[in-house]
N, C-alpha and C positions, 0 to 999 in steps of 0.2 A: 212432357215428365217423365212418365212410364218408359219411351223410347229414351230419353239422356240416359234414364242412372241404367239401364241393361247396355248401354254404351259405357258408359265407364265401369260399369263390374268384369267387362273385358276385357277392359282397360286401351281402349279404341283411343284415339284424340275425338278431341271433343268436336275438329274442322268435320267431323265425317256422321252427326249432326245433320238434320234434314236445313232444320229455321236455322241453324251457324253458316251452312253452303248455301245461303241464299243470301245471308245480310254477305258475307264475304265478295258473293259475286256483286251484286248490287254496288258495293265498294269500291270495287273493282272498274267496275261500268264507267263509276260517276269519275274515275280517276285517269284514267284511258284518253281524254283528250289533253290533260296536261303533260303525260306523259308522251304522245307524240305530239304535243308541242317542243316537249325539253327535246327530246329524238329528232327531231326536223330541223330547228334552230340551229343542232351542236353541228349535223353532217354540214348545215349550211356553210357555219362559219369556218369549216375545218375545208373544204373548198374552194371556197373565194379567198384564205388567204393567200397573199401574192406576197414571195421570197424577194427581197428588191438588191442586188445585187449591185453597188458602185464601184468599180472596175477592180483592182484584187485590194481595197481598201477596206469596206464596210459591208456590214447585210444587216437588214431591216426587216420587219417581217408588215405588213397594212392587211388590214382587211377585203381589199378588190388592186386590179391591176391599176397602176396609178396613171394618168395624162401625163404626158412629160416637151418642153421644152430645151432646147439645146442651141445654145451661142458661143462667143468665141470667150466668152470670164467662164464658163461653164454647163453647170447643168440645173430645171428643177423639176421636182416630180410632186403631183399638188391628187392628192384622195379627200373625198367628203363620200360621207354615210351619216346621212339625220346630221345633229350638231356637233357634229365630227368632221375637223381639217384636220389631215393629215400633208406635210411637206417638210421633202426633204433639199436641201439645194446645196448642189456645190459648187462652190465655187476655188478655178483655177488661181493661183496667186502667179500665175508665173507668165499671163498677160500684164502684170505688171513689172516690169522689165527689169528699173529697183529697186524691187520689193527685197530689202533684207527682215529678217527674226533672230533674231539674237535668241543662245542657246538659255540661257538668263532674263529672258527679258518672256517666256510664253505666258505668265499672270500680265503684265501690262497690255499682253496683245489682249488679252480676253476681257479684260478690261476696256478695252475698246471695242471690243464687240460688247457690251453689256450696251455699254453710253453709245454706239449707234442706234439702238433697237429705242434706245429714252430716249431720242432726238423726235422721232416722232410728237405731234400735239396731243396732248394729256395723255400723257404714260407716266405711270406709278408703279416704279418695282417693288414686286410684292416677293421674292426669292433670290438669297443669287449664294452658289457653294460651289468649289473647287471638287470634281469626281475624278476614278481610276478606272477607265474602263478596259479590260485586257493592260494591265501596263503602263496605258497610252494617258496623260492628265487635259482632262476638258473639261467644259464651262456648264452649271445645268445652273437655268435662272428664269423668272418666270415674271409676268408685269401684269397691267392690266392698262387699257388702253381705249379708243374713240369708239366707241361701238356705232358710230353713223355706219350708213351706206351700207349696211348687211356684214359688216366684217365685225367677226366674236371678236371678243373684248377681253376675254384671258386666253393669255397665249403662254406657253411652257414650251422653252427653248431647250435645246445641248448641242454644246459645237465644239469641235476638235481639228486643230491643226494636225494634217501627217504629207510628209512630202510634199509640201508646196500648194495643197488645195487646204479648205478648209470645208465639212461638211456642216451643213444646222442640218440638228432632224426641232421640227416644231407639230406642236399638236395645239388646235387651238378651238377652245370654242364659247358660251356663255358664260354669264356667270347666274342664270336660273337652267342651266343644263349639268352645267359642272358637278354636281353630286352624284348624278347619276352618268354621268361618260367617265369619273373618278377609275373606274376599270379600265376601261380604256386606254387612258391616257397611260397607265400605270403598264398594259400591256404590251402598247406600243415602244416604249422605252426601255423597257425588260431584254424588248427580245434585238435590241440593238450588241452587233458582237461585233470588233476590230476583228479580222482576216491578216491586217497585215501583217509580214516580215518581221519583230519584235527585234531585231538581230541589225536590221538593215534597214529600216524606216526611222526615222527622222522628225521633233515637230521643232527646227527648226532650219534656216536653210544656212548656205557657205556664201554665199555671193550676194553683192547689190547692196543697195544704203536701203537703212533704216528710213522705212513709210512715215516720214514726217516727223517731229518731234517730238519728246517723248516731253512732256511737262504734267508736273502732279503726278506720276508713273501710269499716265496713261495715252496710249495709240490716237491721235486727235484726227491726223488726217481717216485710220483703218474707219473708224466710226461713221465719215460721208461716204465710204466704200460699200461698207451695210445698210446704207440709208439710198443707195442707188441699187442694192442687190432688194430691198424690203420693196422698191417703188418698183421691178420686174417681177417680184415675187404676187405683186397687188393686179399686175397687170395680165399674166398667168395665169392665177388663182380666177380669174373674171371670166376667158374666157372656155377654160375649163370649168366650170360652173353652166354656162351656160348652157354647152354642148353637156349636163349631165341631169338640167329643168327641158 
């Protein structure tokens, strides 16, 4: 107490007292493991991030470099980290020679995309909303699906049609892991950027015929195209997942 009184009379800060300095050092030592952990994880995530560029259309950031598979109808990218699965699917509708999308039918086309996903067994729509990304219209939706065969049951999707291509961004996780993985989902979709030229990129086609009749304001045939694409996704996912483990 005598030493402390002298320090106070001289106007010196309390931290120069020997007892107080010891307490500060002890407190800092206790927090060092947490500080190192936060620093290390921050550096690790920053180094591992992979910016995926799809042609001259879009970019999106993944937690790491994805596995990929390409065929005549497009390309799929898959990445898994813990209970989070990231899937980016590029579909080339030039493959369907008679495909046509009118300028006023984009919303109906997106309805068909959603319908295609919901045709999977035990699927239930959770949310659906048209959004705008850098001036281009897209569809956001989520649904709950069958969790058998090790598949995540909660699936968040964003699809956008640009110049004969449809790009679908998917984030899949389990119901149990959703609360802790919510920030990962948000970061994934926020990272999506459209880099296509706004003046020349179209969200419709000029030639061909409509892909199937429109009944009830829905593209019925497009939903079957989506089902075929999902089967490809499941196959690529299975192969990529085996390589990861």
